N, C-alpha and C positions, 0 to 999 in steps of 0.2 A: 458152809464157809461164811466168812465174815464179809462185811461191806468192802467194795472195791476202793482203792486209793485214787484220789484225783491229784494230789500233790505229794511230793516225796518228803520224808522227814529231814530235819536238819541233823547232820552228823556232828556231834559234839566232840567225839574223840574216837580213835581207832587204836586198839592195843592188842597184845597177845594175852588171851585169857589163861590164867594160871590155875583155874579150878579143874582143868583137865590136864592130863599128862599123856601124850605130848600136848603142849600149848597150841592154841589155834586163834586166828584173828576174830576179834569181836568189836562191836560198836557200842558207844553210848549215844542214844538217839533222843531227839526232841520232836514229838509228834504234834505239838500244840498248833501248828499252822495247817494241820490236816483236818478235814471235815469228818471226823470219825465219831461214831456214837460213844457215849460215855461207858456203856457196858456192852460188850460183845462176847461171843463164844469163839475162841480160837482153837481150832482142831489140830491135834498132833497125831502121830501114828498110834495105832493100837487102842484107839478110843480115849486117849489122854486129852484133856481140855484145860484151857485157862479161860477164866471169865474176867473181863475188865478191858482196860485200854491196851493198845499195842505195847510191845516190850520197850523199855527204856535201855536195857542192856540186852544185846542180841548177838548171837554168833551161830554159825552152822558149819558143819563139816560133813561132807558126803564122800564115802569111799565105796567104789564099785568093786565088788568081790567076785562077781560072776555075771553071766549074761543078763540075769534078772534078779540080782542079789546085791544088797547094799548094807553098809553100816552107816549109822547116822548119829551125830552128836549135835545137841542144840543147847545153847545158853539162852534162857528166857528169864530176864530179870535176875532173880536170885537162884533159880532152878537150873541145874546142869543135868541134862538127860541124855541117855544113850540107848540106842537100839541096834541089834544085830540081825542079820538075815532078813531084812525087809525087802519086799518086792516093789517094783517101780510104782505101781498103782497105789500102794500104801503110803507112799511119800507124796505123789502128785495130788492125792485126795485130801491133803492137809492145807492149813492156812499158811504154811511156809512159803508157798508159791506167791501169795499176795504180799507178804512182808518182803521177800526177796525182790519181787517186781518193783516195789516202792523204792528199793535201794539200787535199782537198775540191773538186777541179775535175774536171769531166766533159770528157774529150777530145772526145767527139762534139759537145758544145756549142761547143768551140773551133773545130771544123771547120765548123760551121754559120754562121760569121760571113759578112758580105757580101763579095762579090768586090771586091778593091781596084782603084782606078783604075790605068791603065797607068803613069802617071808615078810612082806610089808603088812599084810593082813594079820599075821600072827603077832608082829610087834605091836600093832594097834590094839589087839585083844588083850595082850599082857599089860599094856600101859593103862588101858581103860579099866 
């Protein structure tokens, strides 16, 4: 994982990201006041990595589909990524926890949401 955050980023704007259907909330962020290294490795699920500064455009959507099964969508700068059928440890072991913590959100809390009804999961799959 990457370096811990000591200060939170400045939120420049919050909007609904239109690169995914259905749309979901995303942020434009300014990390200039945070003491981060110029280059870091940011871990995402399934071995995916970004190298560089933290995201200036960021959004995340977590859908719990079973006891230990999740769908995940992430906006990271210009990349829009989606995973299905991830397990809890695959998400908690990423850098998403640190980015969300800097924004005041606990990733574990997001993962503890109720399991979605089957029709909601199917709509999400068709839309993505």
